[in-house]
N, C-alpha and C positions, 0 to 999 in steps of 0.2 A: 504494499500499500504506500509506503514512503517514497519508494521508487516512482510510482504514479504520481503520486502528489508533487514530486519535484520537477516533474516535466509539465505540469499545468499551471497556467496563470490562476491567480486567486478566484477569479470568477468563473473558472472552468472546473474547480476541484469538485464541486457535487455532481456536475454532469460526467466527468470522468470517473467517478467512484460509481456511479449508476451504471454506466458503460461496461466497466469491468465487472459488476455484479452481473449484468446481463449476459455477459460473455461466458462466464463461470456457469450460470444457470443453462445456458444453452448447451454447452458441452455436456453437463450432467444429464440433461434431459435427452439429449441425442443418444448418448450411452444407454440410458434406461430404456429408451424406445427401441434401440437396437436389440436388447435382450427380450423385450416383450413381444417383438415382431419375428423373433427366431422361428422359421418355418419347420426345423428339425432339430431333434435332440443330438446331443454330443455327450456321452455317458462315459465316464472314466471309472475303471476298476483302480483303487488305491489299496495297496496291500499294507497291512499292520501286523501281520503275523511274524514278521522279522523283527519287530520292535518299532522304535519311535520313527515316524514319518519327518523326512527332511523337509523342515518348513520352507526352505527356499525353493521347493520344487514344483507345488501345485499352483497353477495360475487360474483363478476361478472365472475371470472373464472369458476364457475360451471353453467354457462348460457350461452344460444346463444341469447335470446331474453328476454326483460321485457316489459311488458304491463302495463302502469300506469292506474289505476282505481281510478276514472273515470273523464272524462268530459260530462258535461251535455248537453241536447239539450233544448233551450229556444229561442223562437221566431224564429224558423227555422234557428237557427244557433248553432254551437259548442261553449259552453259557459262555462268559469271557474267559478264554485260556489264559490269556495275558492281561489281567485286569489293570495292573499298574501301567502299563504302556497303552492298552487299548483307551483307557479313559482319556489319557492325555490326548491320544490322536482325536477322539472324539470332538473334544473341546477345541482343537486346532481347526478341524475340518468345518464344523459348525460355524466358528468365528469367521471363516472366509465368507460367509453370507453378508458380512459387513461390507464387502467389496464387490459383491454381486448378489443383490437382493432377491434375485429370481433363481438362484442356484439351489438344489435340492440335494441333501445329504440322506443316504439311506444305509442302513445296516445290511449287509450280505452275509446270508447264514449258509453254511456248508462248505462248498468247494470240493475239489478232486480228493483231498485227504481226510475232510471233515463230513463226509456225507455217510460214513457207516452207519449211524444210529437213525437215520431219517425213516426207514422202512418200520422199525420197532415203534418209533415216536408216532408215526401216522396211523397205527394199527387200530386204535380205539378211539371213540368220542372223548373219553377222560384224557387220555394221553395228548390228544390233538389240543383240547381246550387248554391245558396245562401249558403246553408248548406256547401256544398263541398267546396266552395271558402273560408269559415270560418275556416273550419277543416284543409285545406291544408294551410293555413295562420299560424295556431299554428305549424305545422310541420316546416315551413319555420323559423318562429320567433325563436323557441326553439331549432332548429337544431336537430329534430327528425328523425327516420328513418322510418315513416309510420303511419299507421291509422289501428286501429281495431275496429270493429263495434260490439256492444253486445246489439241487440235488442230483448228484452225479452217481447212478441213474436209477430211476424208478424200474423196478422188475429187471434190472441188469445189474452185474455185480460191480461194475466201475473198477475201483481199487481193491477188489476183493471184499466189497461190502455185503452185509445182509440185504437180501431182496427176496421177494415173494409175488406171486401173481395178483394179490390183492392190492398190490401198490398202484395198480391202474386206477381203481376207483378211490383208493386213499389218497392219492395224489390230489385229486379234486376235492375231496372232503377237506384236506387240509388247507387249500387255499380259501374255500368257503368260510372255514372257521377263523381265519387270520382276517379276511375281509370284514367278517362281522364285528370282531373285537376292534379292528382299525376304526369302523364305522362309529362304534360307540365313542371311542377317543375323539374322533372327529366332532361328535355332538357336544362333548364335554369342552372341548378347547376352541371350537370353531375353525380349526386348520384343517385343510385338506391333506390327507395322507395317501401315500403312494403304495401300492402291492404290485411287485415285478418279478420276474423270474428269469434266471439265466438257464437256457436249455440246450441240449445236444442237438446239433442242426443236421440230423440225419433221420433216415425213415424209421429205423427201430425206435427211436425216442418216440415218435408220433404214435406208432403201434402199441407202445407201451403205456401211453396216456389217453386221457380224454380231452385233448387240446381245444376242441370245440367249446366245451362246458368250462375247461379252466380259463379260456380267453375271455369270458364274459366278466370276470371278477378282477382281471388284471389291466394295469394301465400300460405296461410295455413288457414284451416278451424279448429278451436279448438273446440272439442266435449267436451261439458260439461256433461262429463259422471258420474255425480254425483247428489245428491238432489233428487234422485228416492225415492218415498215415495208411502204409501198406507195406509189403515185403519189398518193394523197390522204391527208389528216391521219387517222391511226388511233391506237388504243390501242397503244403500243409494249409494253406489259406487262399487258395485259387479261386476266382471268381466263377469260372465256368470250367466244364470240363476240357481237357487238354486232348488235342488230336494225336498227341503223341503217346498218350497213357490210356489204358482201360481200366478206369477207375470210376465209381459211381459218385464219391462224395465231393462235393465242391460248394461254394457259397449260394450258387443259383439253384441247385437241387434242394440244398438244405431249407432255402426260404420257401420253395415251391410246395414242398412236402406239408409245410405248416399251413399255406394258403389252401391247399386241397383239403386239409383236416378241418376248415372252417374258421381259421383264426383271421381276423381283419388285418389287412394290410398295413392300415395306420396304426397298429400296435406292435408291428414287428421292427426290430432294431437290428441292423447288420453288424457282425462282428469284424473288427480289424485287429491284426496280430502286430504289436509293437515289438516282437522278438521272433527270432529265427528258430527253425528246427533243422538240425545239422546231422549228417551221418556220413560214414567211410563207405564207398561204394566199390563195387567190382571193377567199375569202368568199361563196361560192356558196350555203351553208347557214345563214349568219348566226349560227351557233353555232361555225364553224371546223371541227367533225368532219364528216369526209367532203368537205370542200373540197380542190380540186386544191392540191398543194404547188408553191409556186414557188422557195423557196430555204430552205435549212436556217439556222437561227438558233441563238444560244447559249441553252441552257436553263438549267444550273446544277443543284446538288444539292438534296436536300429541305430541308435546314436553311435554304439561301438562299430556297427557295419558300415555306416555312411563315413565316419571319420578314420576308419582304420582299415578296412577291408576293400572298400570301392576304390581306394587309392593304392592298394596293394597289387602290384603287377604280376603277383602269383596267382591270383585270382581273376577269373574271366566273368564278366557280367553277362547275363543272357535274359531275354525277354521272350516269354512264351505268348505271343499275341493272341492265340486260341483260348488259352486259360486266363488272359489278362493277369499274367503272374511272372514275377521276376525270379531269378535265382543267381546264385553264384557257384563256381566250380573250380577248384584247384586240381589240376591234372597231375601234380607230383605227388601231393598228398592224398589224392583222390576224395578230397572233403567237398561235399554238396551241401549247400545251405540254401532252405525255402524261406521267404519273409515277404513282408508287405514293404513297398516303398512309396515314394510321392506319386510315381505313375500309377501304380496299382490302386493307391487310395483314390485319386481322381477318378479312377473307372468305377470304384465301388460307390463313390458319392453320386455319380450320375445315374448309376443302377438304383440306388435308393430313391432319387427323385423321379426316374421314369417309372419306377412301379409303386410310387404312392405310399413308401414305407416311413416309418416315424423318424429314422434318423440312424446314426451309428453309436457303437460302443468299442471300447477297446480294452483289451488286457495287455499289459498294465502299464501305468504310468511311469513307474522307474525305469521301463527299459528303453524310454525315449526321453532322457532328461533334456535333451535340447529342443525338445517338441518339434522336430522337423514334421513328423506325421500328423501331429496334431494340428500345426499350422496349415498342413495341406488340407486336412478335412474341413477346417473352418472355412478355408479360402474357396473350396469348391462345393460346399454344402449349403452356406446360408447368405 
């Protein structure tokens, strides 16, 4: 203010102050309007199971939702395995709403390693009610905006999990109970609360659930269109089927099976991989793609790939234009890496808009600290 005042003659001081106030106000209103008029969601999975979140990492202006990964399921309850760090992380993430008032922060329950108790928990009305009450209490206590369920996978073992045929109906009943208890909290607080799910984007998942019924009570369905694998090197997050490979799973097929199951397109959220999958291959194809996998190798997140591998002459960069998927191959070490980059993110964003989907989500934030892919998504989506 003192700088402005020094540049103005006495008669212009009030006018100058008013002009500056209007300028600041217009900038703030423009920012708020941009967030309110977003046509698509950008959902970030932010992990807390490793400990405290890097508070320099998450930029809320680039997001619409944050799903905190993960809350465990123990004794038919939503359970904080690391309460000391989880609670600190909750306060940090909810505090980001001061910078973006439209941001929504949800607890994500389950995940690959913490899905083993879902089937037992969802088995009876009593256990489902107890679980829902504990999950909703976490939302209330920490001022969250909702619950995301990541059950991997109903009626399938996942990582050696308990599973049973009754999971198909119990999966539906679980979401109905969660929605009912969230509705009760909404009436109490007057605040809209979200219920979402992370789902395996393949045909078996749809066959093992009742997604037409589940979709009615969900706000968003986050399609995990990544981690596709085979005995040969494939695109783990390819948008379409590759003409070079005989594999069924890809983002397009994963999306279509949910639409065919009766899920509204405007609730579907396409997954993006901010990390790579890597194997050492037999090199039967000379480019790695389609060669027999021999062993898994460390891949790394996209920031590492862009800054260290794309500039490394030992690796050759390829684009499979039929699958809309990039990959890297080192013919000396026979290392194959599949991942998303800015090019494939642009293709996925166009796919989302063309097909009337809700938006995109990604696993996970820490894998692209420099936000190359997040910036690409924001540039091409909204």
